[in-house]
N, C-alpha and C positions, 0 to 999 in steps of 0.2 A: 712632491714635485709635480705629480699629475694634476693636483688641485690648482696649482699655480698656472698651469697651461690652459685651464678653462677660461675663455674670454669673459670679461665683464663689460657689458654694453654701457656706453655713456647715456646720461639722462636725456640728451637731446635726440637720440636715435629713434626714429619711427620705424617699427618693424614692418617690412614689406609683406604683402600677401604671399609672395613667392616663398619667403622663408617660413611663414606659417604653414603653407601647404607641404613643404619638404619635411618639416618637423613632424607634422601630423602623420604623413605616410610612413616615415621611419618608425615612429612610436607605435602606431596601430598594427604594423606588420611584424613587430618584434616577436620572436618565437615561432612565427609561422614558416611553412616550407618556402614561401616566396617572400622573404624579407626584402624590403626596399632599402638599399644602402648606397646606390650610385646615382648621382644627380649632376645635371649639366645646367649651369647658369650662363646664358648667352645674351650679350647685349653691348651697346656702345660704351665707350670709356666714360667713367664718372657716374655710372648708374648704381654703384654700390655693390658690385658683385662680390668683391673680397670681403667687404663688411657684412654682406649677406652670409658668406661662408662662416665667418666668425659668429654671426648670430645663430646659425644652425648649430654650431658647437655649443654655444651658450644655452640654447633651448633644449638640447639633448643632454646637457651636463657632461660633455666630453671634452678632453684636451684637444687643442687645435694645433696643427702643424701645416706647413705649406712647402711647395716646391715650385719655383718659377722657371719655366722653360725658356730656352733660347734656340737660335737657329742650329747650334752645334750640339744640342742635347742628345745623348746616346742612352741606350738601355741601361748601361751600368751607372749612369748618373742617378738612376732611380733605385737600383738594387745594391749598389755599393761596389767597391773595388778592393783589390789586394795590392799592398805595397810592401816591398822588401824592407826589413828593419836594418840590414847591414849591407856592406859593399860586397863581401865575398859570399858566393852562393855555389852550391854543388848539389845537383840532383842525383848524381851517380850515373847519369846518362849523358854522353858527349853531345848528342843532338839537342837534348833539352837545355844543357848548359850553354850551347851556342845560341839557342833561341832566347835564353835569359839575357845574354849579352846584347843581342840584337834589340830586345825589348827595352833594355836600359837605355840604349842609344836613342830609341824612339820616344822615350819619355816615361816608360813604365808599363806595368801590366794593366792595360786598359782594354775595354771591349774592342774598340776599333783597331788597336795595335795587334792584339792577339788574332783577331779575324784576318788582319792583313797578312801576317806571317803564315797563316794557315790557308791563304788564298781562297777564302770563303766568298761566296757571292754576296753582292750588296742588295739593299732593299729595292733598288730599281730593277735588278734582275729578277727578284722574286715577284714583283708586281707585273713585269712584262711577260714572264714565262714561268709561272709557279710550278707547273707540272714537270717541265724540263729541269728546273733547279732541284726539285724534290728528288727526281730520279738520279741526278748527278751526286746528290748528298747521301742518299740511302741505297742506291742501286736497285730500287724497286719502283715500279710504276704505280701511280695512284690517281686515277681519273677524278677530276673535279677538285683536286687539291687546291688550297688557297695559300696566299702569301703568308698568312699567320702560321700555317702548318710548317712552312719552310723556316720561318723565324724560330719556332719552337725547336726544330732540329738543330739549327745553327747555335742557339743559346745552349743547348745540351752539349754540343761539340766544344764550344768555347769554355764552358764550365769544366768539362773533363780535362781540357788542356791546361786550364789554370790550376786545377788540383794537381796535375802531374808536375807542373812547373813549381808548385809550392812545396813539393816533397824534397827532403834533403837526406844525405847519407850520414848516419851516426853523428848527432849533434855534438859539437866540441864542448869541452868543459866551460869555455867562456861564453857558451850559448850558441855559437855558430850562426848560420844563416836562419833567419826566421821571417815570417811574413805576418803582417797585420791586416785584418779586415776592417774597413771603415764602413760602419753602418749608416744608412741614410735615414732622414726623418720619415721618408715615405715608407720604408720597411718597418721602422719602429711603430708608426701609426697603425699600419695594417696588422702587425703582430699583436699589439697590445689593445687594439680597439679604440683608436682615436678618430677624430675627424681630420682628414688630410685634404688640403686644397691643391689642385694641380692648376697653376696659372698659365694661361696662354699657350696650350699645347699646339695650337695651329701655327705658331711661329717656327716649330721644328722643321728643319730643312728636309728631313726624311720623315714623312708622315707615318710610315710604318713602324716607327720606333715604339709608339704606344701599343702596337699590336703585340709586342713581346710581353706586355703586361696583362694580356687578356685573361690569363689563368688567375691572376690576382683580382681581377674585376668580377670573377664568379663568386657567388656567395660562399661556397666552400672551397675556394681555390687555394692553390699553393704554388710555390716557386722554389727552385733550388738555387741557393746562393753560391757565389764563387768558392766558398769554403766547403761546399758539399752539404751544408745544413739545409734542411727543408723547412721553409716558413709557411705556416698555414694562416690563412686570413681569419682574424678574430671575428666572431659573429656580430659584434657591436661596431666594427670598423666602418666608417662612412667616407666615401670618396666624393668630393665636390670638384667638378671640373668647371673652371671659369674661363671664358674666352670672349674675345671681341673679333669677329671675323672680318670687320671692316678696316682693321689696322693694315697699313701698308706691309706687304710681305707675308700676310697670314694666308694659310691654306685651308681647304675644307677639312672637316673632321673625318677620320677614317670611319667607314660605315660599320665595321665590326666594333668600334669603340662606342659609337652612338647607339648601336643596338643593345649594348650592355648598360646603358643609362636607364634607370627606372623611371625617372622624370626628366623632361627637358623643359626648362623655363626660360622664356625670352623676357629679359629684364629691360624695361624701358625707363626713360627718365621719369621721375615722379611728377605728380601734378604741380602746376605753378605754385599753388598754395603750400604744398609740402616742401617744395624747393625753397620758398621764401623762409618758412619757419626753420628748416634745417640749416640754411645758410646763416641766418641770424644767430641761431644757437651755437653753431661752430665758431663763427668769427667774433661773436659778441657785439656785432653791429646792432644798433637800436632804431635805425632809420628805416622803418618798414616800407615807406613810400619809395625811397630810392632803391632798396633791394628788390622791390616788386618790378620796377622798371628794368633793373639789371637782368632779372630772370626772364623778362619778356624779350630782351635783346638776345640773350644766350639761346633761348628756344627758337627765335626767328633765324638766328645764324645757323644753328644746328639743322634746321629744316632746309635752309638755302643750300648748305653744303651737301645734304643728302640728295636733294633734287638735281644738283649740278655736278654730282660725282666728284666732289672735292674730298680726297681721301689722304692727302699727304700730311694732315695734321689732325687735331681733335678739338671739338667744342663740347663742353659738358660741365658737370658739377664741379670738377676740380678747377677748371678755368674760371668759373663763377666765383669760387671762394678766393682764388688769387686776386681777382679783379676787386672784390670787396675790400680785402685787406690792403691792397695797394692804394685804392682810392682814399682810404682813411689816412694813409701815410702822406700822400701827395695833396689831398684836398681837391683833386681834379679827376673826376670819373672818366672824362673823355681821354685824357692823356694816359691814364693808367690802363684803359682798355686797349690802347695801341700796343702795349708791351706785355699784355696778358692774353686776353681772348683773341685779338686779331693776329698777333704774332704766332700764337700756338695753333691757330686754325689752319694756316697755310703759308707756304713760302713763296707762292706765286703772286707777283705784284698785282696783276689784274684782278685776281680773286680777292686779294686784300682790299682793293679799292671798292669792290662791290660790297664787302662786309662793312666797310666804313660807312657806306650809305645807310645800311641798316642801323648802325650805331647812332648816326646823326638824327635818326627819326625820334630818338628818345633823349640823346645827350648831344647837344650842339657844342662845337669847339669854342673855347673862349677866345675872343679876339685880343690880340696883343695891343697894348697901348702904344701909339706912335710917339716917338721922341719929340719933345717940345722944341 
């Protein structure tokens, strides 16, 4: 099963220098006190960051897994959740039974639900007044405390509450109430020594969510699961964070997370020559002259968008590939560009008009024949 999870790179793939550097650092430091196992690949869309993460796994001979973040991602999306197996539950404690009923109405035993019924402070509170939050949680003062310290306390409190909610009085012969823990690929990868890619963590509405994973980002880190089981990070486990901070809605990376990255690589679009070769290999297109002109257009548009702060869309390698494929279907590169690279670049009409001017420098629109 693990062997099947090791990526096989396609023949057309040109291994970027960033991937080579990451693999070299991970390999050379193996067995040393300062192993390098956390990496950040940062760059525009279509620069091959996810493919790079797979290439790192292939280069190191490790299984590959991933987790894609969203605005609503919570800490328990990474470490797993507990769900009741049946409808009837009794912990033997009236207060806990009432909380179970309330949690069921709220959608289940999830991190935000448990934190809500416990009236625990949110990440905004931790960031704004970490010392005050820490004192209210622990009853002790700790000068210089940080938000991640508060998060660790909150995670411990939530874990203890989940463990209490999971207990039941004398299981019935029919099995009674039981709970199932759903393990995530993230935990599985760190426990067994795989490569795990965390995609777009900057989209998370609460940037401090990843702070709760700080302990697992340490080389000999560990974390307590909702079941009470302690998971220790495998020495071979590699974390690759991939992000595009230019996406609309993205936020800056938490400093404590960046600080735990052993290497931070800014991935840019490949050279035009590499883009042409890669695009032809992927799409099967054999017209090198036309693909070269398309690459030139895409790069010029990308540069225009960067200089003019056009950020509501994207122009990159994926757009180029769509344009090439569509052009072979329609036989009209200009018309295909309008519904691939132009439409994906921006929804603002004035900006699209400016990009069309760039397009027409290489691909003039075909004139329609007038009716006889």
